[in-house]
C-alpha positions as CSV (number, residue, x, y, z in Angstrom):
1,M,-18.4,-29.1,-25.0
2,E,-17.3,-31.0,-22.0
3,A,-16.7,-29.2,-18.7
4,L,-13.1,-29.0,-17.5
5,E,-12.2,-30.2,-14.0
6,I,-10.2,-27.6,-12.2
7,R,-8.9,-28.4,-8.8
8,G,-9.6,-25.9,-6.0
9,N,-13.2,-25.3,-7.0
10,K,-12.2,-22.4,-9.3
11,T,-13.7,-21.7,-12.7
12,T,-11.8,-20.9,-15.8
13,N,-12.9,-17.3,-15.4
14,D,-11.6,-17.2,-11.9
15,L,-8.2,-18.5,-13.1
16,L,-8.1,-15.9,-15.9
17,R,-9.0,-13.1,-13.5
18,E,-6.2,-14.2,-11.2
19,A,-3.7,-14.4,-14.1
20,G,-4.7,-10.9,-15.1
21,W,-4.1,-9.6,-11.6
22,F,-0.8,-11.5,-11.4
23,L,0.3,-9.7,-14.6
24,L,-0.9,-6.3,-13.3
25,H,0.9,-6.7,-10.0
26,T,4.1,-7.6,-11.8
27,I,3.7,-4.5,-13.9
28,F,3.0,-2.4,-10.8
29,A,6.2,-3.7,-9.2
30,V,8.2,-2.7,-12.2
31,L,6.5,0.7,-12.5
32,I,7.2,1.4,-8.9
33,F,10.9,0.6,-9.5
34,A,10.8,2.9,-12.6
35,L,9.9,5.7,-10.2
36,V,12.9,4.8,-8.0
37,M,15.1,4.9,-11.1
38,G,13.6,8.2,-12.2
39,A,14.5,9.7,-8.8
40,F,18.1,8.4,-9.1
41,W,18.4,9.7,-12.6
42,A,17.1,13.1,-11.5
43,A,19.7,13.2,-8.7
44,K,22.5,12.4,-11.1
45,P,24.8,10.4,-8.8
46,D,28.3,9.4,-9.6
47,A,28.1,6.3,-11.8
48,A,31.5,5.0,-10.7
49,S,30.7,5.3,-7.0
50,A,29.5,2.2,-5.1
51,G,27.4,4.2,-2.6
52,P,24.6,5.2,-5.0
53,K,24.4,1.6,-6.4
54,L,24.1,0.2,-2.9
55,L,21.4,2.8,-2.1
56,C,19.6,2.0,-5.3
57,T,19.7,-1.8,-4.4
58,A,18.1,-1.1,-1.1
59,A,15.5,1.2,-2.6
60,A,14.8,-1.4,-5.4
61,F,13.6,-3.7,-2.6
62,L,12.1,-1.4,0.0
63,V,10.1,1.0,-2.2
64,P,8.3,-1.7,-4.1
65,M,7.8,-3.5,-0.8
66,I,5.9,-0.5,0.5
67,G,3.9,-0.4,-2.8
68,G,3.1,-4.1,-2.4
69,F,2.0,-3.5,1.2
70,V,-0.3,-0.7,0.1
71,A,-1.7,-2.8,-2.7
72,G,-2.2,-5.7,-0.4
73,R,-4.0,-3.6,2.2
74,A,-6.2,-1.9,-0.5
75,R,-7.1,-4.9,-2.6
76,H,-6.8,-7.9,-0.1
77,D,-5.6,-9.9,-3.0
78,T,-3.5,-13.0,-2.3
79,V,-2.2,-13.1,-5.9
80,A,0.2,-10.2,-5.4
81,R,2.3,-12.3,-3.0
82,Y,3.3,-14.6,-5.8
83,V,4.9,-11.9,-8.0
84,W,8.3,-13.3,-6.9
85,I,7.7,-16.1,-9.5
86,S,7.9,-13.4,-12.2
87,A,11.2,-12.3,-10.7
88,L,12.6,-15.8,-10.9
89,I,11.5,-16.3,-14.5
90,M,12.9,-13.0,-15.5
91,F,16.2,-13.6,-13.7
92,G,16.4,-17.1,-15.3
93,V,15.9,-15.7,-18.8
94,V,18.5,-13.0,-18.3
95,V,21.0,-15.5,-16.9
96,V,20.7,-17.7,-20.0
97,Y,21.2,-14.6,-22.1
98,V,24.3,-13.5,-20.3
99,L,25.8,-17.0,-20.4
100,D,25.4,-16.9,-24.2
101,L,27.2,-13.6,-24.6
102,P,30.7,-13.8,-26.0
103,T,33.6,-12.5,-23.9
104,G,36.5,-10.6,-25.2
105,A,39.0,-7.9,-24.4
106,G,37.4,-5.7,-21.6
107,L,34.3,-8.0,-21.5
108,C,35.2,-10.4,-18.7
109,D,37.9,-11.9,-20.8
110,G,38.4,-15.6,-19.8
111,C,35.6,-15.6,-17.3
112,G,34.0,-18.8,-16.4
113,A,30.2,-19.1,-16.1
114,V,30.0,-18.3,-12.4
115,D,32.4,-15.4,-12.6
116,K,30.6,-14.0,-15.6
117,L,27.2,-14.1,-13.8
118,W,28.7,-12.8,-10.5
119,R,30.4,-9.8,-12.2
120,T,27.3,-9.1,-14.4
121,F,24.6,-9.1,-11.7
122,F,26.2,-8.7,-8.3
123,S,29.6,-6.9,-8.5
124,I,29.2,-3.2,-7.7
125,D,32.8,-2.1,-8.4
126,H,34.1,-4.7,-10.9
127,G,31.4,-5.4,-13.5
128,S,31.8,-7.7,-16.4
129,G,31.1,-5.1,-19.1
130,L,28.5,-7.5,-20.6
131,M,25.0,-6.1,-21.3
132,A,26.6,-2.7,-21.7
133,G,26.9,-2.5,-17.9
134,D,23.2,-2.8,-17.3
135,G,23.3,-6.3,-15.7
136,I,22.6,-4.9,-12.3
137,L,19.6,-2.9,-13.6
138,I,18.0,-5.7,-15.7
139,G,19.1,-8.8,-13.9
140,T,19.2,-7.7,-10.3
141,W,17.2,-4.6,-9.5
142,I,14.1,-5.3,-11.5
143,P,13.7,-8.9,-10.1
144,L,14.5,-7.5,-6.7
145,S,11.7,-5.0,-7.0
146,M,9.2,-7.8,-7.8
147,I,10.4,-9.8,-4.8
148,G,10.0,-6.7,-2.6
149,Y,6.5,-6.1,-3.9
150,A,5.6,-9.7,-3.1
151,V,7.1,-9.5,0.4
152,G,5.1,-6.3,1.1
153,S,1.9,-7.8,-0.1
154,K,2.5,-10.9,2.0
155,I,3.1,-8.7,5.1
156,A,-0.1,-6.8,4.4
157,I,-2.2,-9.9,4.1
158,S,-0.6,-11.6,7.2
159,V,-1.2,-8.4,9.3
160,E,-5.0,-8.6,8.8
C-alpha cells in the first residue's frame, strides 16, 4: 500500500484524532446550549414576550463562550476554535430546508425568500410560523452557541 502525502506533516491518525475532537467540541457546544435551554424551560418565561428571547439569544452566545474558554484552557486544543464551521454548515442546511417549505395562510403567506428567512430566524416578535415557530431555536441559537464556543476557545488560546 502506498503512503499518502498529507500536507502539514500530519499523519492520517493525527487527522482522525483532530476530526474526532472537532466533533466532540461541536457536541459540547450544543450540550452547553441545552443546559441554557433547560434553565429557560425551568423558569417558564412568557413565550410571547420579546425579553426572554433576547436574553436567551445573549445566553446562547455567552454561556457556550465561557464553556469554550474553559475547554480551551483545560485542553489547549486549537481544534475547538474551528467549531464555527459546524455552525455555518448547520445554518446552511436549515436555510435550504426553510426555503423549501411551502407558505400558506398564517405561514408567511406571500413571503419572498429573504423575508421568509428573516422572519424564521431573526424576527423576535413577528415570526414566519414556519418550522412550528422553532426557527430561532434551530437556525439561530444552536449555531450561535457553536460560534460562541469557538470564540471562547480562541480567546483562551490567545491569552496563553
